[in-house]
C-alpha positions in Angstrom: -1.7 -196.0 86.5 -3.3 -199.4 85.4 -4.1 -201.7 88.9 -1.9 -204.6 87.3 -3.4 -206.6 90.0 -6.6 -206.1 89.4 -6.4 -205.6 85.4 -3.4 -208.7 85.0 -1.2 -210.1 84.4 -2.4 -210.4 81.1 -4.9 -208.6 78.9 -6.6 -209.0 76.1 -7.5 -207.7 72.8 -9.1 -207.6 70.0 -8.4 -205.6 66.9 -5.0 -204.3 68.8 -2.9 -203.4 65.4 -4.1 -200.4 64.4 -5.8 -197.1 66.1 -7.1 -197.1 69.1 -6.5 -200.6 69.4 -2.7 -200.4 69.1 -2.8 -197.7 71.2 -4.1 -199.5 74.2 -1.3 -201.5 73.5 1.2 -199.0 74.2 -0.1 -197.6 77.5 -0.8 -201.4 78.9 2.2 -203.1 78.2 3.9 -199.0 79.5 1.8 -200.1 82.7 3.6 -203.9 82.9 0.7 -205.9 81.4 1.3 -208.6 79.5 -0.8 -209.2 75.7 -2.6 -210.6 73.4 -3.6 -209.1 70.7 -5.5 -210.5 67.6 -6.9 -208.9 64.4 -7.1 -209.9 61.2 -3.9 -208.7 59.8 -0.7 -210.3 59.9 1.2 -207.2 59.3 0.2 -204.2 61.1 -1.0 -207.2 64.0 3.5 -208.3 64.0 4.5 -204.6 63.8 2.4 -203.3 66.2 3.1 -206.2 68.9 7.3 -205.7 67.9 6.8 -202.4 68.8 4.8 -203.1 72.5 7.4 -205.1 73.4 10.3 -202.7 73.7 8.5 -202.1 76.6 8.8 -205.3 78.5 6.0 -207.1 78.3 5.0 -210.8 76.3 3.5 -210.6 74.2 0.9 -212.7 71.6 -0.9 -212.0 68.7 -2.9 -214.3 66.9 -4.2 -212.9 63.5 -7.6 -213.9 62.8 -11.2 -212.8 61.1 -13.3 -213.5 64.0 -16.1 -213.9 61.7 -14.5 -217.3 61.3 -16.6 -219.7 63.0 -14.2 -221.3 65.1 -13.1 -217.7 66.2 -13.8 -218.1 69.5 -12.6 -221.6 69.7 -8.5 -220.3 68.7 -9.1 -217.1 71.4 -9.9 -220.1 74.0 -6.7 -222.0 73.4 -4.9 -218.8 72.8 -5.2 -217.4 76.1 -6.4 -220.8 78.6 -2.4 -220.9 79.7 -2.9 -217.4 81.0 -4.7 -215.4 83.3 -6.8 -212.7 81.4 -7.8 -209.7 84.3 -8.8 -207.3 81.5 -10.4 -207.7 78.1 -10.3 -204.2 75.8 -13.0 -205.5 73.1 -12.2 -203.6 69.5 -12.5 -205.1 67.2 -17.0 -203.8 66.6 -16.3 -202.1 62.7 -19.0 -201.7 60.1 -18.4 -204.1 57.8 -20.9 -203.7 55.9 -22.8 -200.8 54.9 -25.8 -200.2 53.0 -29.5 -199.5 52.4 -31.1 -202.2 54.2 -33.9 -203.2 51.7 -31.5 -203.2 48.7 -29.0 -204.5 50.4 -27.5 -208.4 51.2 -28.6 -210.2 54.8 -26.0 -211.7 54.4 -23.4 -208.4 54.9 -25.6 -207.3 57.1 -25.3 -211.2 59.1 -21.8 -210.2 59.2 -21.8 -207.2 61.1 -24.0 -208.6 63.5 -21.8 -211.4 64.2 -18.4 -209.6 64.8 -20.7 -206.9 66.5 -22.8 -208.5 69.0 -22.4 -212.1 68.5 -18.1 -212.0 69.3 -18.6 -209.1 71.8 -21.2 -211.3 73.4 -19.5 -214.7 73.2 -15.8 -213.2 74.3 -17.2 -210.9 77.3 -18.8 -214.4 78.5 -14.9 -216.5 77.6 -12.6 -214.1 79.8 -16.1 -212.2 82.3 -17.1 -216.1 83.9 -13.5 -216.1 85.2 -13.6 -212.7 86.1 -16.1 -213.0 88.0 -14.5 -216.4 89.8 -11.4 -214.3 90.8 -13.5 -211.0 92.2 -11.3 -208.5 89.7 -10.9 -207.7 86.6 -11.9 -204.7 84.2 -13.9 -205.5 80.4 -14.1 -202.6 77.8 -16.1 -202.7 74.2 -15.5 -200.0 72.1 -18.9 -197.9 71.8 -19.8 -195.1 69.1 -22.0 -192.2 69.1 -23.5 -193.7 66.1 -25.5 -196.2 68.6 -27.3 -193.4 69.7 -30.0 -192.7 66.4 -30.4 -194.3 63.1 -27.9 -193.7 59.8 -28.6 -194.0 56.4 -26.8 -196.5 55.0 -25.2 -197.9 58.2 -29.0 -199.0 60.5 -27.2 -203.0 61.2 -23.8 -201.1 62.7 -25.9 -198.4 64.6 -27.7 -200.7 66.0 -25.8 -203.5 66.7 -23.6 -199.9 68.9 -26.8 -198.9 70.6 -27.1 -202.9 71.8 -23.8 -202.5 72.9 -24.5 -199.8 75.4 -27.3 -202.3 76.7 -25.7 -204.8 77.1 -22.9 -203.3 78.7 -25.5 -201.3 81.7 -26.7 -205.4 81.9 -23.1 -206.3 82.6 -22.1 -203.6 84.8 -25.1 -204.2 87.0 -24.1 -207.9 87.1 -20.5 -207.2 87.5 -19.8 -204.7 90.0 -20.5 -207.1 93.0 -17.9 -208.9 91.9 -14.9 -206.7 91.6 -15.1 -206.6 87.5 -15.3 -203.5 85.9 -17.5 -203.0 83.2 -17.8 -199.4 81.0 -18.8 -199.3 76.9 -16.5 -196.5 76.3 -18.5 -194.1 73.0 -15.7 -193.0 71.0 -17.3 -189.5 68.3 -14.8 -189.2 65.1 -11.5 -190.5 65.7 -8.8 -189.9 63.5 -7.6 -194.2 63.0 -6.4 -195.7 59.5 -9.9 -197.3 58.9 -11.7 -194.3 58.5 -9.0 -192.6 56.8 -9.2 -195.0 54.1 -12.7 -195.0 54.4 -11.9 -190.9 53.5 -13.7 -189.0 56.5 -13.8 -185.7 56.0 -12.4 -184.5 58.8 -12.0 -181.1 57.8 -15.6 -179.4 59.0 -15.3 -176.8 60.3 -16.7 -177.0 64.8 -16.8 -180.5 63.9 -14.3 -182.3 67.2 -11.7 -185.1 66.4 -9.8 -187.1 69.0 -6.7 -189.0 68.3 -5.9 -192.7 69.0 -3.9 -192.0 71.7 -5.7 -189.7 73.5 -9.0 -191.7 73.5 -6.7 -194.9 74.6 -5.3 -192.9 77.8 -8.6 -191.6 78.4 -10.9 -194.8 77.8 -8.6 -196.4 80.2 -8.2 -193.3 83.7 -11.8 -194.2 82.7 -12.0 -198.3 83.5 -14.2 -197.4 86.5 -16.4 -195.2 85.6 -18.9 -197.4 83.8 -21.5 -198.3 83.1 -20.7 -195.5 79.7 -17.9 -193.2 79.3 -18.1 -190.7 77.1 -14.8 -189.9 75.1 -13.4 -186.9 73.4 -15.7 -184.1 74.5 -18.8 -185.2 72.7 -20.7 -186.0 76.1 -23.0 -183.3 75.7 -23.7 -185.0 71.9 -24.6 -188.3 73.2 -26.8 -186.2 75.8 -28.7 -184.0 72.7 -28.7 -188.1 70.2 -31.1 -188.9 73.1 -33.3 -186.7 73.0 -36.9 -185.6 71.1 -38.1 -184.5 69.1 -36.8 -188.1 67.1 -37.5 -187.4 63.4 -35.9 -183.7 64.0 -32.6 -186.1 65.7 -32.2 -188.1 62.8 -32.0 -185.8 60.2 -29.7 -183.5 61.0 -27.3 -186.2 61.8 -27.7 -187.4 58.9 -27.0 -184.5 56.6 -23.8 -184.4 59.7 -23.0 -187.3 58.6 -23.2 -187.0 54.6 -20.5 -183.5 55.2 -18.0 -186.3 57.4 -18.9 -188.9 54.4 -17.9 -186.2 52.2 -21.5 -187.0 50.7 -23.1 -183.4 50.8 
């Protein structure tokens, strides 16, 4: 059960319209937390908001592209009058996947802006106030992709590696002040975005998590930072952290091609 005194009365979910973000919204609203849901697409955002309002909480929505130059200022204005005790940054995505040397640098910069800059800025915005209050929580959504390099998603993978090290550092700094920080590392998850991307979920032996399972597991382990690997993927994360790197990276690349139906 989520401790409203520790993480309430409001939670902000960046990337809160569908998939894992919507599952977080459902779980938190059932626990009695009011929500600020941020996502790019107004339709799914309002659909999720209407659903969780049925759990008896107040919900604000902000239809916003986090790549917008004034995105953080818009979020600041939308939350200035409420006390945010929990930030869930679920917005990181591979918004531009391409071979690096033939790709567009502005496209790669967009991945960095979304996955690194906005994560830092929102953690700073809400984390500073949590430190002052002596309570709160920050959850950053990570990925197994951040444990090794990957063709056609080099910048995304690198940004997820950054996220993990940042979460570990933030955890060290904020733990003495009563603020819990955890990076929730996801493996293959059956989200609408992954379905639209055409992932092959039927590979024998592959672990596939459902959004609701991931959200529940993450919230159950908010105090188990700095990193919690969800969906039974702990051994995979350990393996991906090992050596020799050449064999591991090539093996993971082959598995990714199968997942993306490219083999």
